[in-house]
C-alpha positions in Angstrom: 0.0 0.0 0.0 2.8 2.4 0.8 4.4 1.7 -2.6 1.2 2.3 -4.4 0.6 5.5 -2.6 4.1 6.6 -3.3 3.7 5.9 -7.0 0.4 7.9 -7.1 2.1 10.8 -5.3 5.0 10.8 -7.6 2.8 10.6 -10.7 0.6 13.4 -9.5 3.6 15.5 -8.6 5.3 14.8 -11.9 2.2 15.8 -14.0 1.7 19.0 -12.0 5.4 19.9 -12.4 5.3 19.4 -16.2 2.1 21.5 -16.5 3.3 24.2 -14.2 6.7 24.5 -15.7 5.3 25.1 -19.2 4.2 28.5 -17.9 7.1 29.4 -15.6 10.1 28.9 -17.8 11.4 32.5 -18.0 14.2 34.4 -19.7 17.6 33.8 -18.0 19.6 36.7 -16.6 20.7 39.4 -19.0 23.9 41.3 -19.3 23.8 45.0 -20.2 26.8 45.9 -22.5 25.8 49.6 -22.9 23.0 51.7 -21.6 24.1 55.3 -22.4 24.0 56.2 -18.8 26.7 54.5 -16.7 27.5 51.3 -18.5 29.5 51.0 -21.7 29.6 54.6 -22.7 33.2 54.5 -24.1 32.3 54.0 -27.8 34.8 54.9 -30.4 34.0 56.0 -34.0 34.0 53.2 -36.6 34.1 53.6 -40.4 33.9 57.2 -41.5 32.4 58.5 -38.2 33.9 61.7 -36.9 32.8 61.0 -33.3 30.3 59.0 -31.3 28.6 61.0 -28.6 26.3 60.4 -25.7 23.4 62.8 -25.8 20.0 63.3 -24.4 17.5 60.8 -25.6 15.8 62.4 -28.6 12.4 60.9 -27.9 11.4 59.2 -24.6 8.6 56.7 -25.5 7.3 53.4 -24.3 10.2 51.5 -25.9 13.0 53.6 -24.5 12.4 56.0 -21.7 16.0 56.5 -20.6 17.7 59.8 -20.4 20.8 59.2 -22.6 21.7 57.4 -25.8 24.6 57.1 -28.3 24.5 59.1 -31.5 26.5 59.4 -34.7 26.2 61.6 -37.8 26.4 59.7 -41.1 27.1 61.4 -44.4 26.2 60.0 -47.8 29.8 59.5 -48.7 30.7 57.5 -45.6 31.5 53.8 -45.4 28.4 51.6 -44.9 29.7 50.3 -41.6 30.0 53.8 -40.1 28.9 53.8 -36.5 30.5 53.0 -33.2 32.6 50.3 -31.6 33.5 49.1 -28.2 36.6 47.0 -27.4 38.2 45.5 -24.4 35.1 43.3 -23.8 35.2 39.7 -22.5 31.6 38.5 -22.8 31.1 34.8 -22.7 28.0 34.3 -24.8 27.5 30.6 -24.1 24.6 31.2 -21.7 22.9 33.5 -24.3 21.5 33.5 -27.8 20.4 37.0 -28.5 21.7 40.6 -28.5 19.1 43.4 -28.5 19.8 47.0 -29.5 17.4 49.9 -29.4 17.6 52.1 -32.5 16.1 55.5 -33.3 16.4 57.3 -36.7 14.3 59.2 -39.1 14.4 56.8 -42.0 14.1 53.0 -42.3 17.1 50.8 -43.1 19.3 48.0 -42.1 21.2 47.9 -38.8 24.3 45.7 -38.6 26.3 44.3 -35.6 29.8 43.1 -36.0 31.0 40.7 -33.3 34.7 40.0 -32.9 36.1 37.2 -30.7 39.8 38.0 -31.3 40.1 35.5 -34.1 37.0 35.9 -36.3 34.4 38.5 -37.2 30.7 37.7 -37.2 28.0 39.8 -38.8 24.3 40.0 -38.0 21.6 42.3 -39.4 18.1 43.4 -38.5 15.6 45.7 -40.3 14.6 49.0 -38.7 11.2 50.0 -40.0 9.9 52.5 -37.4 11.1 55.9 -38.6 10.8 58.6 -35.9 10.4 56.1 -33.1 12.6 53.8 -31.0 12.6 50.1 -32.1 14.1 47.3 -30.1 15.9 45.1 -32.6 16.9 41.5 -31.9 20.0 39.8 -33.3 20.7 36.1 -33.0 24.2 35.4 -31.8 25.9 33.2 -34.5 27.3 29.8 -33.5 31.0 29.9 -32.8 31.3 33.4 -31.4 32.3 32.1 -27.9 33.5 35.3 -26.3 32.9 38.8 -27.6 36.0 40.9 -27.4 34.8 43.8 -29.7 31.3 44.9 -30.7 30.5 47.3 -33.5 27.2 48.9 -34.3 26.4 50.2 -37.8 23.0 52.0 -37.2 22.4 52.5 -41.0 24.1 49.8 -43.0 23.1 51.0 -46.5 24.6 51.9 -49.8 24.5 55.7 -49.6 24.9 56.1 -53.4 21.9 54.0 -54.4 20.0 54.8 -51.1 21.1 58.3 -50.1 20.1 59.8 -46.7 17.7 62.7 -47.1 19.0 66.2 -46.0 18.5 67.3 -42.4 18.4 65.5 -39.2 17.9 62.1 -40.9 21.7 61.9 -41.0 21.8 61.6 -37.2 21.4 58.0 -36.0 20.9 56.8 -32.4 21.3 53.5 -30.5 20.9 52.5 -26.9 20.4 49.6 -24.5 22.7 47.0 -25.9 21.8 43.8 -24.0 22.9 40.2 -24.4 20.4 37.6 -23.0 18.8 34.2 -23.6 15.6 34.6 -25.6 13.2 31.8 -24.9 10.2 33.3 -26.7 10.9 31.2 -29.9 11.9 28.0 -28.2 10.3 27.9 -24.8 9.6 24.2 -25.0 13.3 23.2 -25.5 13.7 22.3 -21.8 10.8 19.8 -22.0 11.3 18.3 -25.4 14.9 17.5 -25.5 14.7 14.7 -28.1 13.5 17.1 -30.8 16.3 19.5 -30.0 19.1 16.9 -30.3 20.3 17.8 -26.8 23.7 16.1 -26.1 24.1 17.4 -22.5 21.9 18.9 -19.8 23.2 20.4 -16.7 21.1 21.5 -13.7 22.4 24.1 -11.3 21.2 25.8 -8.2 20.8 29.6 -8.3 24.2 30.0 -6.6 25.9 28.0 -9.4 26.3 24.6 -7.8 26.0 21.7 -10.2 23.2 19.4 -9.0 22.8 16.9 -11.9 24.3 16.2 -15.3 22.4 14.3 -18.0 23.6 12.7 -21.2 22.2 12.8 -24.7 18.4 13.0 -24.9 17.9 12.1 -21.2 14.7 13.5 -19.7 15.0 16.0 -17.0 14.3 14.3 -13.6 11.8 16.7 -12.2 10.7 14.2 -9.5 14.2 14.1 -8.1 14.3 17.9 -7.7 13.3 19.5 -4.4 11.0 22.6 -4.3 12.8 25.7 -5.5 14.2 27.4 -8.6 16.9 25.9 -10.8 18.9 26.8 -13.9 18.9 24.3 -16.7 21.7 24.6 -19.2 21.3 22.5 -22.4 23.8 21.9 -25.2 22.8 20.7 -28.6 24.8 18.7 -31.2 25.9 21.9 -32.9 27.4 23.3 -29.8 24.7 25.8 -29.2 23.6 26.3 -25.6 20.5 27.7 -23.9 19.9 28.4 -20.2 16.4 28.5 -18.7 15.1 29.1 -15.2 12.8 26.4 -14.0 10.7 26.6 -10.8 9.5 23.5 -9.0 6.5 24.5 -7.0 5.3 21.2 -5.6 
């Protein structure tokens, strides 16, 4: 009788955990690279830029209500990668998959990031399509980056001959809130459906970084062995990509 009761209790707990966790997997911690206020304000000019400055936010709105932002003036004869750069970084991106950058300009156009790890350069682009307003752009971190040593932002990566910038303040481009984080909005189920993700390793940590359990390829996460609390689950797929999610056990 005790064994049967135990089995029923474990089954009930397991089902409740799986259902509950589908709603409480959240974005892992983020790392702010630059915010225009007191973090990462030492941008240097890239391309043909004369200077990169930190000025008052040109438009406080629901997307970006901060006081300061980075700005650069781009002329039609400038190199297409004109913008700003920041070196001396040592950002291990293995826990993350996304970099977001807020951009403000008067015209639509491509925004490009260049990520350098000391050996190779990686390029990612996103489309800004909200002229006259801040837009939070997301860039997927390419596989193989490892550690970012240098980051460059080209806020208007266009051919200025075939796509010239109109006269006036349209030449001034802004960016702000450069943040690296783990975006789970497009893959929130990866913690629960490891076989479809070709997971080769799963590591479960406490919030203070202590390794609690390590699983092999395609092993299911042993929720029934975890005590009540919050845990960090780091998974690595067969391409070397990693994702980290926060999981709460509430029963």
